[in-house]
N, CA, C and O atoms as a Tripos MOL2 file, in Angstrom:
@<TRIPOS>MOLECULE
protein
  308   307    77     0     0
PROTEIN
NO_CHARGES

@<TRIPOS>ATOM
      1 N          -6.0660  -97.7000    5.5150 N.3       1 MET1
      2 CA         -4.9520  -96.8890    5.9420 C.3       1 MET1
      3 C          -4.2340  -96.1190    4.4620 C.2       1 MET1
      4 O          -4.2030  -94.9670    4.0300 O.2       1 MET1
      5 N          -3.5700  -97.7990    3.8790 N.am      2 ALA2
      6 CA         -2.7450  -96.6360    2.6960 C.3       2 ALA2
      7 C          -3.8460  -96.1150    1.8460 C.2       2 ALA2
      8 O          -3.5750  -95.0480    1.2950 O.2       2 ALA2
      9 N          -4.5560  -96.4120    1.7010 N.am      3 GLN3
     10 CA         -5.8560  -96.0350    0.8760 C.3       3 GLN3
     11 C          -5.8660  -93.8040    1.1250 C.2       3 GLN3
     12 O          -5.9110  -92.9000    0.2900 O.2       3 GLN3
     13 N          -5.8000  -93.7990    2.6350 N.am      4 ARG4
     14 CA         -5.9310  -92.3000    2.7370 C.3       4 ARG4
     15 C          -4.8560  -91.8630    3.0070 C.2       4 ARG4
     16 O          -4.8440  -90.8140    3.6520 O.2       4 ARG4
     17 N          -3.6350  -92.4490    2.6480 N.am      5 VAL5
     18 CA         -2.3540  -91.9910    2.7260 C.3       5 VAL5
     19 C          -2.0080  -91.7840    1.1460 C.2       5 VAL5
     20 O          -0.9350  -91.2220    0.9300 O.2       5 VAL5
     21 N          -2.5900  -92.0730    0.2980 N.am      6 ARG6
     22 CA         -2.1170  -92.4700   -1.1660 C.3       6 ARG6
     23 C          -3.2250  -91.0870   -1.8090 C.2       6 ARG6
     24 O          -3.0120  -90.4500   -2.8400 O.2       6 ARG6
     25 N          -4.5330  -90.8780   -0.7470 N.am      7 LYS7
     26 CA         -5.4130  -89.3610   -1.3000 C.3       7 LYS7
     27 C          -4.7940  -88.3370   -1.0080 C.2       7 LYS7
     28 O          -4.8690  -87.3590   -1.7530 O.2       7 LYS7
     29 N          -3.9720  -88.3100    0.2400 N.am      8 LEU8
     30 CA         -3.5500  -87.1510    1.0170 C.3       8 LEU8
     31 C          -1.9310  -87.1790    0.1810 C.2       8 LEU8
     32 O          -1.6110  -86.0830   -0.2790 O.2       8 LEU8
     33 N          -1.1070  -88.1150    0.0020 N.am      9 ASN9
     34 CA          0.0560  -87.5460   -0.9150 C.3       9 ASN9
     35 C          -0.4470  -87.4430   -2.3990 C.2       9 ASN9
     36 O           0.4820  -86.9290   -3.0230 O.2       9 ASN9
     37 N          -1.3460  -87.6620   -3.1280 N.am     10 GLU10
     38 CA         -2.1010  -86.9500   -4.3910 C.3      10 GLU10
     39 C          -2.9680  -85.2440   -3.8910 C.2      10 GLU10
     40 O          -3.1670  -84.3030   -4.6590 O.2      10 GLU10
     41 N          -3.3060  -85.3090   -2.5310 N.am     11 ARG11
     42 CA         -3.5620  -83.7000   -2.4160 C.3      11 ARG11
     43 C          -2.3570  -82.8400   -2.5510 C.2      11 ARG11
     44 O          -2.2370  -81.8830   -3.3160 O.2      11 ARG11
     45 N          -1.5290  -83.2770   -1.7600 N.am     12 ILE12
     46 CA         -0.2940  -82.1880   -1.6060 C.3      12 ILE12
     47 C           0.3880  -82.5100   -2.9910 C.2      12 ILE12
     48 O           1.2290  -81.6880   -3.3540 O.2      12 ILE12
     49 N           0.1980  -83.3660   -3.6490 N.am     13 ILE13
     50 CA          0.9370  -82.9130   -4.8410 C.3      13 ILE13
     51 C           0.6210  -82.3380   -5.8840 C.2      13 ILE13
     52 O           1.4350  -81.9960   -6.7410 O.2      13 ILE13
     53 N          -1.0750  -82.0890   -5.9670 N.am     14 GLU14
     54 CA         -1.7550  -80.9530   -6.4580 C.3      14 GLU14
     55 C          -1.5910  -79.7920   -6.0020 C.2      14 GLU14
     56 O          -1.0490  -78.8880   -6.6370 O.2      14 GLU14
     57 N          -2.0930  -79.6790   -4.7190 N.am     15 GLU15
     58 CA         -1.6070  -78.4350   -4.1330 C.3      15 GLU15
     59 C          -0.3860  -77.7990   -4.5300 C.2      15 GLU15
     60 O          -0.3110  -76.6640   -5.0010 O.2      15 GLU15
     61 N           0.7140  -78.7030   -4.2850 N.am     16 SER16
     62 CA          1.7680  -78.2230   -5.0710 C.3      16 SER16
     63 C           2.3920  -77.2900   -5.8600 C.2      16 SER16
     64 O           3.1210  -76.3040   -5.7510 O.2      16 SER16
     65 N           1.4490  -78.4360   -7.3010 N.am     17 LYS17
     66 CA          1.5470  -77.8390   -8.3910 C.3      17 LYS17
     67 C           0.5250  -76.1720   -8.8860 C.2      17 LYS17
     68 O           0.4380  -75.3230   -9.7730 O.2      17 LYS17
     69 N           0.0430  -76.5110   -7.7720 N.am     18 SER18
     70 CA         -1.1790  -75.1190   -7.9360 C.3      18 SER18
     71 C          -0.3020  -73.9880   -7.4140 C.2      18 SER18
     72 O          -0.1490  -72.9610   -8.0750 O.2      18 SER18
     73 N           0.4370  -74.2310   -5.8950 N.am     19 ALA19
     74 CA          1.4790  -73.3130   -6.0500 C.3      19 ALA19
     75 C           2.4280  -72.9310   -6.6730 C.2      19 ALA19
     76 O           2.9170  -71.8030   -6.6160 O.2      19 ALA19
     77 N           2.9250  -74.1900   -7.5920 N.am     20 GLY20
     78 CA          4.0610  -73.4170   -8.1890 C.3      20 GLY20
     79 C           3.4640  -72.7020   -9.4410 C.2      20 GLY20
     80 O           4.0370  -71.8070  -10.0630 O.2      20 GLY20
     81 N           2.0940  -73.2770   -9.7590 N.am     21 GLU21
     82 CA          1.7440  -72.3480  -11.0590 C.3      21 GLU21
     83 C           1.3680  -70.9170  -10.5620 C.2      21 GLU21
     84 O           1.5970  -70.0550  -11.4100 O.2      21 GLU21
     85 N           0.9890  -70.5860   -9.7080 N.am     22 ALA22
     86 CA          0.7900  -69.2130   -9.0140 C.3      22 ALA22
     87 C           2.7320  -68.4970   -8.7540 C.2      22 ALA22
     88 O           3.1050  -67.3280   -8.8460 O.2      22 ALA22
     89 N           3.2250  -69.2380   -8.5610 N.am     23 THR23
     90 CA          4.7900  -68.9470   -7.9820 C.3      23 THR23
     91 C           5.1210  -68.3060   -9.4760 C.2      23 THR23
     92 O           5.1580  -67.1200   -9.8020 O.2      23 THR23
     93 N           5.3540  -69.5310  -10.2940 N.am     24 LEU24
     94 CA          5.9230  -68.9730  -11.7780 C.3      24 LEU24
     95 C           4.8360  -67.7090  -12.2280 C.2      24 LEU24
     96 O           5.3410  -66.5880  -12.3020 O.2      24 LEU24
     97 N           3.3730  -67.8430  -12.5290 N.am     25 THR25
     98 CA          2.9820  -66.4370  -12.8030 C.3      25 THR25
     99 C           3.5570  -65.2870  -12.3500 C.2      25 THR25
    100 O           4.2920  -64.5580  -13.0160 O.2      25 THR25
    101 N           3.1040  -65.0690  -10.8220 N.am     26 ALA26
    102 CA          3.9040  -63.9790  -10.1820 C.3      26 ALA26
    103 C           5.1930  -63.4700  -10.4050 C.2      26 ALA26
    104 O           5.4700  -62.2720  -10.4620 O.2      26 ALA26
    105 N           6.2530  -64.7450  -10.5720 N.am     27 TYR27
    106 CA          7.4600  -64.1520  -11.1030 C.3      27 TYR27
    107 C           7.3250  -63.7410  -13.1610 C.2      27 TYR27
    108 O           7.6510  -62.7720  -13.8470 O.2      27 TYR27
    109 N           6.8420  -64.7450  -13.3800 N.am     28 GLU28
    110 CA          6.9580  -63.8960  -15.1040 C.3      28 GLU28
    111 C           6.1860  -62.8370  -15.1860 C.2      28 GLU28
    112 O           6.3690  -62.3260  -16.2910 O.2      28 GLU28
    113 N           5.1780  -62.0730  -14.3820 N.am     29 LYS29
    114 CA          4.6580  -60.8790  -14.0940 C.3      29 LYS29
    115 C           5.5480  -59.8260  -14.0410 C.2      29 LYS29
    116 O           5.5150  -58.7930  -14.7110 O.2      29 LYS29
    117 N           6.6170  -60.2700  -12.9110 N.am     30 ALA30
    118 CA          7.1790  -59.3710  -12.1380 C.3      30 ALA30
    119 C           8.6550  -58.9960  -13.0210 C.2      30 ALA30
    120 O           9.3030  -57.9600  -12.8760 O.2      30 ALA30
    121 N           9.0080  -60.2070  -14.0260 N.am     31 LEU31
    122 CA         10.1030  -59.6680  -15.0170 C.3      31 LEU31
    123 C           9.7370  -58.9920  -16.1890 C.2      31 LEU31
    124 O          10.5010  -58.2030  -16.7450 O.2      31 LEU31
    125 N           8.7230  -59.2290  -16.5550 N.am     32 LYS32
    126 CA          8.3420  -58.6880  -17.7220 C.3      32 LYS32
    127 C           7.5470  -57.2780  -17.3520 C.2      32 LYS32
    128 O           7.1870  -56.5410  -18.2700 O.2      32 LYS32
    129 N           7.2980  -56.9460  -16.0040 N.am     33 ALA33
    130 CA          6.8990  -55.4500  -15.7720 C.3      33 ALA33
    131 C           8.6110  -54.7810  -15.3910 C.2      33 ALA33
    132 O           8.7720  -53.5610  -15.4200 O.2      33 ALA33
    133 N           9.5350  -55.5140  -15.1250 N.am     34 ILE34
    134 CA         10.6720  -55.0460  -15.1860 C.3      34 ILE34
    135 C          11.3100  -54.4190  -16.8020 C.2      34 ILE34
    136 O          11.7840  -53.2950  -16.9680 O.2      34 ILE34
    137 N          11.1650  -55.4370  -17.8090 N.am     35 ALA35
    138 CA         11.5180  -55.2880  -18.9310 C.3      35 ALA35
    139 C          10.7620  -54.1190  -19.4200 C.2      35 ALA35
    140 O          11.3800  -53.1640  -19.8910 O.2      35 ALA35
    141 N           9.4890  -54.1180  -19.3470 N.am     36 GLY36
    142 CA          8.5950  -52.9770  -19.5770 C.3      36 GLY36
    143 C           8.9270  -51.4630  -18.8810 C.2      36 GLY36
    144 O           8.4290  -50.5110  -19.4820 O.2      36 GLY36
    145 N           9.5960  -51.2070  -17.8610 N.am     37 SER37
    146 CA         10.2570  -50.3060  -17.2030 C.3      37 SER37
    147 C          11.3320  -49.9080  -17.8980 C.2      37 SER37
    148 O          11.6460  -48.7290  -18.0680 O.2      37 SER37
    149 N          12.1410  -51.2190  -18.4690 N.am     38 LEU38
    150 CA         13.4080  -50.6470  -19.1560 C.3      38 LEU38
    151 C          12.9990  -50.0010  -20.4450 C.2      38 LEU38
    152 O          13.7030  -49.0430  -20.7640 O.2      38 LEU38
    153 N          12.0560  -50.2980  -21.2280 N.am     39 GLU39
    154 CA         11.6410  -49.7450  -22.3640 C.3      39 GLU39
    155 C          10.6700  -48.2600  -22.2200 C.2      39 GLU39
    156 O          10.5620  -47.5960  -23.2510 O.2      39 GLU39
    157 N          10.2680  -47.9650  -21.4860 N.am     40 ARG40
    158 CA          9.6940  -46.6770  -20.9150 C.3      40 ARG40
    159 C          10.6040  -45.9030  -20.2230 C.2      40 ARG40
    160 O          10.5410  -44.6800  -20.3410 O.2      40 ARG40
    161 N          11.4260  -46.4080  -19.5320 N.am     41 GLY41
    162 CA         12.7500  -45.7280  -19.1680 C.3      41 GLY41
    163 C          13.8160  -45.3260  -19.8700 C.2      41 GLY41
    164 O          13.5720  -44.4870  -20.7370 O.2      41 GLY41
    165 N          15.1860  -45.7570  -19.7260 N.am     42 PRO42
    166 CA         16.4120  -46.3160  -20.5990 C.3      42 PRO42
    167 C          15.4790  -46.0530  -21.6630 C.2      42 PRO42
    168 O          15.3120  -44.9020  -22.0670 O.2      42 PRO42
    169 N          14.8350  -47.0710  -22.1650 N.am     43 GLY43
    170 CA         14.5510  -47.3150  -23.9130 C.3      43 GLY43
    171 C          14.4530  -46.1240  -24.5820 C.2      43 GLY43
    172 O          14.9890  -45.9750  -25.6800 O.2      43 GLY43
    173 N          13.6400  -45.0020  -23.8790 N.am     44 LYS44
    174 CA         13.3800  -43.8470  -24.3460 C.3      44 LYS44
    175 C          14.0350  -42.5890  -24.3960 C.2      44 LYS44
    176 O          13.6770  -41.4450  -24.6780 O.2      44 LYS44
    177 N          15.4420  -43.2980  -23.9250 N.am     45 SER45
    178 CA         16.7910  -42.5440  -24.3560 C.3      45 SER45
    179 C          16.8620  -41.7160  -25.2730 C.2      45 SER45
    180 O          16.1650  -42.2450  -26.1390 O.2      45 SER45
    181 N          17.3180  -40.5410  -25.7850 N.am     46 GLU46
    182 CA         17.5470  -39.8280  -26.9380 C.3      46 GLU46
    183 C          19.0710  -39.9890  -27.5840 C.2      46 GLU46
    184 O          19.5260  -39.5900  -28.6560 O.2      46 GLU46
    185 N          19.8330  -40.9360  -26.2030 N.am     47 VAL47
    186 CA         21.1360  -41.4520  -26.3820 C.3      47 VAL47
    187 C          20.9430  -42.4270  -27.0710 C.2      47 VAL47
    188 O          20.2370  -43.1940  -26.4170 O.2      47 VAL47
    189 N          21.2390  -42.9580  -28.3140 N.am     48 GLU48
    190 CA         21.1340  -43.9810  -29.0310 C.3      48 GLU48
    191 C          21.5520  -45.7170  -28.5630 C.2      48 GLU48
    192 O          20.9620  -46.7950  -28.6430 O.2      48 GLU48
    193 N          22.7220  -45.3130  -28.1200 N.am     49 TRP49
    194 CA         23.2000  -46.4270  -27.4490 C.3      49 TRP49
    195 C          22.6060  -47.0450  -26.3360 C.2      49 TRP49
    196 O          22.4410  -48.2640  -26.3870 O.2      49 TRP49
    197 N          22.1540  -46.2420  -25.0540 N.am     50 ILE50
    198 CA         21.3090  -46.3130  -24.3830 C.3      50 ILE50
    199 C          19.9870  -47.1840  -24.0700 C.2      50 ILE50
    200 O          19.6610  -47.9720  -23.1830 O.2      50 ILE50
    201 N          19.3060  -46.5870  -25.3850 N.am     51 SER51
    202 CA         18.2010  -47.0420  -25.6910 C.3      51 SER51
    203 C          18.4400  -48.2500  -26.1580 C.2      51 SER51
    204 O          17.8160  -49.2450  -25.7890 O.2      51 SER51
    205 N          19.3850  -48.2530  -27.0260 N.am     52 ALA52
    206 CA         19.2920  -49.7330  -27.8960 C.3      52 ALA52
    207 C          19.4820  -50.9070  -26.7990 C.2      52 ALA52
    208 O          18.8470  -51.9520  -26.6570 O.2      52 ALA52
    209 N          20.9360  -50.2000  -25.8310 N.am     53 LEU53
    210 CA         20.8400  -51.2400  -24.7220 C.3      53 LEU53
    211 C          19.7010  -51.3570  -23.9520 C.2      53 LEU53
    212 O          19.3770  -52.5080  -23.6580 O.2      53 LEU53
    213 N          19.0770  -50.5320  -23.5890 N.am     54 ALA54
    214 CA         17.5680  -51.1030  -22.3480 C.3      54 ALA54
    215 C          16.5990  -51.6390  -23.5380 C.2      54 ALA54
    216 O          15.5140  -51.9980  -23.0820 O.2      54 ALA54
    217 N          16.6630  -51.7210  -24.3310 N.am     55 THR55
    218 CA         15.7680  -52.6140  -25.4670 C.3      55 THR55
    219 C          16.3690  -53.6510  -25.4720 C.2      55 THR55
    220 O          15.8850  -54.4270  -24.6490 O.2      55 THR55
    221 N          17.4230  -54.1590  -26.1470 N.am     56 THR56
    222 CA         17.8410  -55.5710  -26.0770 C.3      56 THR56
    223 C          17.8440  -55.9690  -24.7930 C.2      56 THR56
    224 O          17.2830  -57.0640  -24.7520 O.2      56 THR56
    225 N          18.1610  -55.6640  -23.8270 N.am     57 GLN57
    226 CA         17.9470  -56.1130  -22.1500 C.3      57 GLN57
    227 C          16.5250  -56.6190  -22.2970 C.2      57 GLN57
    228 O          16.3100  -57.8020  -22.5590 O.2      57 GLN57
    229 N          15.2480  -55.4570  -22.0790 N.am     58 ALA58
    230 CA         14.1510  -55.9350  -22.0860 C.3      58 ALA58
    231 C          13.5130  -57.1150  -22.9750 C.2      58 ALA58
    232 O          12.4410  -57.5890  -22.5980 O.2      58 ALA58
    233 N          14.1610  -57.6320  -24.2010 N.am     59 LYS59
    234 CA         13.7650  -58.1900  -25.0360 C.3      59 LYS59
    235 C          14.5300  -59.5630  -24.3070 C.2      59 LYS59
    236 O          13.7990  -60.4430  -23.8530 O.2      59 LYS59
    237 N          15.6380  -59.6690  -24.2390 N.am     60 TRP60
    238 CA         16.4230  -60.6350  -23.3240 C.3      60 TRP60
    239 C          15.5740  -61.1580  -22.1570 C.2      60 TRP60
    240 O          15.4080  -62.3730  -22.0610 O.2      60 TRP60
    241 N          15.0550  -60.3630  -21.3120 N.am     61 ILE61
    242 CA         14.8790  -60.1500  -20.1730 C.3      61 ILE61
    243 C          13.3340  -61.2570  -20.1730 C.2      61 ILE61
    244 O          12.9610  -62.1120  -19.3690 O.2      61 ILE61
    245 N          12.7410  -60.7490  -21.4530 N.am     62 ARG62
    246 CA         11.1930  -61.6000  -21.8370 C.3      62 ARG62
    247 C          11.5700  -62.5910  -22.3220 C.2      62 ARG62
    248 O          10.9970  -63.5640  -21.8310 O.2      62 ARG62
    249 N          12.6260  -62.9540  -23.4410 N.am     63 ASP63
    250 CA         12.9700  -64.0310  -23.9850 C.3      63 ASP63
    251 C          12.9740  -65.5220  -23.3140 C.2      63 ASP63
    252 O          12.3250  -66.5360  -23.5710 O.2      63 ASP63
    253 N          14.2680  -65.1380  -22.0680 N.am     64 VAL64
    254 CA         14.6060  -65.9250  -20.9940 C.3      64 VAL64
    255 C          13.1860  -66.0910  -19.8240 C.2      64 VAL64
    256 O          12.9490  -67.1270  -19.2020 O.2      64 VAL64
    257 N          12.5670  -65.1220  -19.7560 N.am     65 THR65
    258 CA         11.2820  -65.5360  -18.9260 C.3      65 THR65
    259 C          10.4830  -66.5500  -19.6420 C.2      65 THR65
    260 O           9.9580  -67.4720  -19.0170 O.2      65 THR65
    261 N          10.3870  -66.4500  -20.6860 N.am     66 THR66
    262 CA          9.0650  -66.8360  -21.3760 C.3      66 THR66
    263 C           9.4510  -68.3480  -21.3840 C.2      66 THR66
    264 O           8.6430  -69.2220  -21.0710 O.2      66 THR66
    265 N          10.9750  -68.6480  -21.8320 N.am     67 ALA67
    266 CA         11.7820  -69.9760  -22.2590 C.3      67 ALA67
    267 C          11.1450  -70.5230  -20.6180 C.2      67 ALA67
    268 O          10.1270  -71.1310  -20.2870 O.2      67 ALA67
    269 N          12.2670  -69.9790  -19.8870 N.am     68 TRP68
    270 CA         12.1850  -70.5690  -18.2040 C.3      68 TRP68
    271 C          10.7100  -70.9870  -17.7060 C.2      68 TRP68
    272 O          10.3640  -72.1000  -17.3090 O.2      68 TRP68
    273 N          10.0360  -69.9810  -17.8080 N.am     69 THR69
    274 CA          8.5280  -70.7300  -17.2120 C.3      69 THR69
    275 C           7.9990  -71.6640  -17.9380 C.2      69 THR69
    276 O           7.4510  -72.6410  -17.4270 O.2      69 THR69
    277 N           8.1010  -71.4770  -19.2530 N.am     70 SER70
    278 CA          7.3990  -72.6380  -20.4880 C.3      70 SER70
    279 C           7.9290  -73.8760  -19.8440 C.2      70 SER70
    280 O           7.2270  -74.7610  -19.3550 O.2      70 SER70
    281 N           9.3170  -73.8550  -19.8930 N.am     71 ALA71
    282 CA          9.8090  -75.6680  -19.1300 C.3      71 ALA71
    283 C           9.3560  -75.7420  -17.8030 C.2      71 ALA71
    284 O           9.0060  -76.8820  -17.4990 O.2      71 ALA71
    285 N           9.2260  -74.7400  -16.7370 N.am     72 ALA72
    286 CA          9.2170  -74.7630  -15.4590 C.3      72 ALA72
    287 C           7.4940  -75.7540  -15.2090 C.2      72 ALA72
    288 O           7.1320  -76.6690  -14.4680 O.2      72 ALA72
    289 N           6.7240  -74.7620  -16.4960 N.am     73 ARG73
    290 CA          5.2400  -75.4770  -16.3840 C.3      73 ARG73
    291 C           5.5440  -76.9460  -16.9720 C.2      73 ARG73
    292 O           5.1770  -77.9110  -16.3010 O.2      73 ARG73
    293 N           6.0570  -77.1060  -17.9300 N.am     74 GLY74
    294 CA          6.2500  -78.3030  -18.7220 C.3      74 GLY74
    295 C           6.4760  -79.3120  -17.2380 C.2      74 GLY74
    296 O           5.6850  -80.2540  -17.2080 O.2      74 GLY74
    297 N           7.3280  -79.2400  -16.1700 N.am     75 VAL75
    298 CA          7.7200  -79.9490  -15.5410 C.3      75 VAL75
    299 C           6.6580  -80.0130  -14.2690 C.2      75 VAL75
    300 O           6.8610  -80.8890  -13.4280 O.2      75 VAL75
    301 N           5.6680  -79.2240  -14.1190 N.am     76 LEU76
    302 CA          4.7410  -79.0050  -13.0290 C.3      76 LEU76
    303 C           3.7940  -80.2220  -14.0290 C.2      76 LEU76
    304 O           3.2640  -81.0700  -13.3100 O.2      76 LEU76
    305 N           3.6360  -80.3310  -14.9220 N.am     77 LYS77
    306 CA          1.9070  -81.0460  -15.5760 C.3      77 LYS77
    307 C           2.6840  -82.5290  -15.2510 C.2      77 LYS77
    308 O           2.0980  -83.5910  -15.4590 O.2      77 LYS77
@<TRIPOS>BOND
     1     1     2 1
     2     2     3 1
     3     3     4 2
     4     3     5 am
     5     5     6 1
     6     6     7 1
     7     7     8 2
     8     7     9 am
     9     9    10 1
    10    10    11 1
    11    11    12 2
    12    11    13 am
    13    13    14 1
    14    14    15 1
    15    15    16 2
    16    15    17 am
    17    17    18 1
    18    18    19 1
    19    19    20 2
    20    19    21 am
    21    21    22 1
    22    22    23 1
    23    23    24 2
    24    23    25 am
    25    25    26 1
    26    26    27 1
    27    27    28 2
    28    27    29 am
    29    29    30 1
    30    30    31 1
    31    31    32 2
    32    31    33 am
    33    33    34 1
    34    34    35 1
    35    35    36 2
    36    35    37 am
    37    37    38 1
    38    38    39 1
    39    39    40 2
    40    39    41 am
    41    41    42 1
    42    42    43 1
    43    43    44 2
    44    43    45 am
    45    45    46 1
    46    46    47 1
    47    47    48 2
    48    47    49 am
    49    49    50 1
    50    50    51 1
    51    51    52 2
    52    51    53 am
    53    53    54 1
    54    54    55 1
    55    55    56 2
    56    55    57 am
    57    57    58 1
    58    58    59 1
    59    59    60 2
    60    59    61 am
    61    61    62 1
    62    62    63 1
    63    63    64 2
    64    63    65 am
    65    65    66 1
    66    66    67 1
    67    67    68 2
    68    67    69 am
    69    69    70 1
    70    70    71 1
    71    71    72 2
    72    71    73 am
    73    73    74 1
    74    74    75 1
    75    75    76 2
    76    75    77 am
    77    77    78 1
    78    78    79 1
    79    79    80 2
    80    79    81 am
    81    81    82 1
    82    82    83 1
    83    83    84 2
    84    83    85 am
    85    85    86 1
    86    86    87 1
    87    87    88 2
    88    87    89 am
    89    89    90 1
    90    90    91 1
    91    91    92 2
    92    91    93 am
    93    93    94 1
    94    94    95 1
    95    95    96 2
    96    95    97 am
    97    97    98 1
    98    98    99 1
    99    99   100 2
   100    99   101 am
   101   101   102 1
   102   102   103 1
   103   103   104 2
   104   103   105 am
   105   105   106 1
   106   106   107 1
   107   107   108 2
   108   107   109 am
   109   109   110 1
   110   110   111 1
   111   111   112 2
   112   111   113 am
   113   113   114 1
   114   114   115 1
   115   115   116 2
   116   115   117 am
   117   117   118 1
   118   118   119 1
   119   119   120 2
   120   119   121 am
   121   121   122 1
   122   122   123 1
   123   123   124 2
   124   123   125 am
   125   125   126 1
   126   126   127 1
   127   127   128 2
   128   127   129 am
   129   129   130 1
   130   130   131 1
   131   131   132 2
   132   131   133 am
   133   133   134 1
   134   134   135 1
   135   135   136 2
   136   135   137 am
   137   137   138 1
   138   138   139 1
   139   139   140 2
   140   139   141 am
   141   141   142 1
   142   142   143 1
   143   143   144 2
   144   143   145 am
   145   145   146 1
   146   146   147 1
   147   147   148 2
   148   147   149 am
   149   149   150 1
   150   150   151 1
   151   151   152 2
   152   151   153 am
   153   153   154 1
   154   154   155 1
   155   155   156 2
   156   155   157 am
   157   157   158 1
   158   158   159 1
   159   159   160 2
   160   159   161 am
   161   161   162 1
   162   162   163 1
   163   163   164 2
   164   163   165 am
   165   165   166 1
   166   166   167 1
   167   167   168 2
   168   167   169 am
   169   169   170 1
   170   170   171 1
   171   171   172 2
   172   171   173 am
   173   173   174 1
   174   174   175 1
   175   175   176 2
   176   175   177 am
   177   177   178 1
   178   178   179 1
   179   179   180 2
   180   179   181 am
   181   181   182 1
   182   182   183 1
   183   183   184 2
   184   183   185 am
   185   185   186 1
   186   186   187 1
   187   187   188 2
   188   187   189 am
   189   189   190 1
   190   190   191 1
   191   191   192 2
   192   191   193 am
   193   193   194 1
   194   194   195 1
   195   195   196 2
   196   195   197 am
   197   197   198 1
   198   198   199 1
   199   199   200 2
   200   199   201 am
   201   201   202 1
   202   202   203 1
   203   203   204 2
   204   203   205 am
   205   205   206 1
   206   206   207 1
   207   207   208 2
   208   207   209 am
   209   209   210 1
   210   210   211 1
   211   211   212 2
   212   211   213 am
   213   213   214 1
   214   214   215 1
   215   215   216 2
   216   215   217 am
   217   217   218 1
   218   218   219 1
   219   219   220 2
   220   219   221 am
   221   221   222 1
   222   222   223 1
   223   223   224 2
   224   223   225 am
   225   225   226 1
   226   226   227 1
   227   227   228 2
   228   227   229 am
   229   229   230 1
   230   230   231 1
   231   231   232 2
   232   231   233 am
   233   233   234 1
   234   234   235 1
   235   235   236 2
   236   235   237 am
   237   237   238 1
   238   238   239 1
   239   239   240 2
   240   239   241 am
   241   241   242 1
   242   242   243 1
   243   243   244 2
   244   243   245 am
   245   245   246 1
   246   246   247 1
   247   247   248 2
   248   247   249 am
   249   249   250 1
   250   250   251 1
   251   251   252 2
   252   251   253 am
   253   253   254 1
   254   254   255 1
   255   255   256 2
   256   255   257 am
   257   257   258 1
   258   258   259 1
   259   259   260 2
   260   259   261 am
   261   261   262 1
   262   262   263 1
   263   263   264 2
   264   263   265 am
   265   265   266 1
   266   266   267 1
   267   267   268 2
   268   267   269 am
   269   269   270 1
   270   270   271 1
   271   271   272 2
   272   271   273 am
   273   273   274 1
   274   274   275 1
   275   275   276 2
   276   275   277 am
   277   277   278 1
   278   278   279 1
   279   279   280 2
   280   279   281 am
   281   281   282 1
   282   282   283 1
   283   283   284 2
   284   283   285 am
   285   285   286 1
   286   286   287 1
   287   287   288 2
   288   287   289 am
   289   289   290 1
   290   290   291 1
   291   291   292 2
   292   291   293 am
   293   293   294 1
   294   294   295 1
   295   295   296 2
   296   295   297 am
   297   297   298 1
   298   298   299 1
   299   299   300 2
   300   299   301 am
   301   301   302 1
   302   302   303 1
   303   303   304 2
   304   303   305 am
   305   305   306 1
   306   306   307 1
   307   307   308 2
@<TRIPOS>SUBSTRUCTURE
     1 MET1         2 RESIDUE 1 A MET
     2 ALA2         6 RESIDUE 1 A ALA
     3 GLN3        10 RESIDUE 1 A GLN
     4 ARG4        14 RESIDUE 1 A ARG
     5 VAL5        18 RESIDUE 1 A VAL
     6 ARG6        22 RESIDUE 1 A ARG
     7 LYS7        26 RESIDUE 1 A LYS
     8 LEU8        30 RESIDUE 1 A LEU
     9 ASN9        34 RESIDUE 1 A ASN
    10 GLU10       38 RESIDUE 1 A GLU
    11 ARG11       42 RESIDUE 1 A ARG
    12 ILE12       46 RESIDUE 1 A ILE
    13 ILE13       50 RESIDUE 1 A ILE
    14 GLU14       54 RESIDUE 1 A GLU
    15 GLU15       58 RESIDUE 1 A GLU
    16 SER16       62 RESIDUE 1 A SER
    17 LYS17       66 RESIDUE 1 A LYS
    18 SER18       70 RESIDUE 1 A SER
    19 ALA19       74 RESIDUE 1 A ALA
    20 GLY20       78 RESIDUE 1 A GLY
    21 GLU21       82 RESIDUE 1 A GLU
    22 ALA22       86 RESIDUE 1 A ALA
    23 THR23       90 RESIDUE 1 A THR
    24 LEU24       94 RESIDUE 1 A LEU
    25 THR25       98 RESIDUE 1 A THR
    26 ALA26      102 RESIDUE 1 A ALA
    27 TYR27      106 RESIDUE 1 A TYR
    28 GLU28      110 RESIDUE 1 A GLU
    29 LYS29      114 RESIDUE 1 A LYS
    30 ALA30      118 RESIDUE 1 A ALA
    31 LEU31      122 RESIDUE 1 A LEU
    32 LYS32      126 RESIDUE 1 A LYS
    33 ALA33      130 RESIDUE 1 A ALA
    34 ILE34      134 RESIDUE 1 A ILE
    35 ALA35      138 RESIDUE 1 A ALA
    36 GLY36      142 RESIDUE 1 A GLY
    37 SER37      146 RESIDUE 1 A SER
    38 LEU38      150 RESIDUE 1 A LEU
    39 GLU39      154 RESIDUE 1 A GLU
    40 ARG40      158 RESIDUE 1 A ARG
    41 GLY41      162 RESIDUE 1 A GLY
    42 PRO42      166 RESIDUE 1 A PRO
    43 GLY43      170 RESIDUE 1 A GLY
    44 LYS44      174 RESIDUE 1 A LYS
    45 SER45      178 RESIDUE 1 A SER
    46 GLU46      182 RESIDUE 1 A GLU
    47 VAL47      186 RESIDUE 1 A VAL
    48 GLU48      190 RESIDUE 1 A GLU
    49 TRP49      194 RESIDUE 1 A TRP
    50 ILE50      198 RESIDUE 1 A ILE
    51 SER51      202 RESIDUE 1 A SER
    52 ALA52      206 RESIDUE 1 A ALA
    53 LEU53      210 RESIDUE 1 A LEU
    54 ALA54      214 RESIDUE 1 A ALA
    55 THR55      218 RESIDUE 1 A THR
    56 THR56      222 RESIDUE 1 A THR
    57 GLN57      226 RESIDUE 1 A GLN
    58 ALA58      230 RESIDUE 1 A ALA
    59 LYS59      234 RESIDUE 1 A LYS
    60 TRP60      238 RESIDUE 1 A TRP
    61 ILE61      242 RESIDUE 1 A ILE
    62 ARG62      246 RESIDUE 1 A ARG
    63 ASP63      250 RESIDUE 1 A ASP
    64 VAL64      254 RESIDUE 1 A VAL
    65 THR65      258 RESIDUE 1 A THR
    66 THR66      262 RESIDUE 1 A THR
    67 ALA67      266 RESIDUE 1 A ALA
    68 TRP68      270 RESIDUE 1 A TRP
    69 THR69      274 RESIDUE 1 A THR
    70 SER70      278 RESIDUE 1 A SER
    71 ALA71      282 RESIDUE 1 A ALA
    72 ALA72      286 RESIDUE 1 A ALA
    73 ARG73      290 RESIDUE 1 A ARG
    74 GLY74      294 RESIDUE 1 A GLY
    75 VAL75      298 RESIDUE 1 A VAL
    76 LEU76      302 RESIDUE 1 A LEU
    77 LYS77      306 RESIDUE 1 A LYS
């Protein structure tokens, strides 16, 4: 009985890790798409400060997303 419970727990943990990885990947893609939209939209503005602000915000989103998802993936391992 204990062996069956242990195997079930291991399976639950592995499935949770897999679901967590899928969630992180989707989250990362969504935020990077938002960053790309900022660069393609306001980042192409002819008004210099608007373009600079959008480009900086896009870079910040990418940097934070990369750092956060990398840390979260480390916890999942």
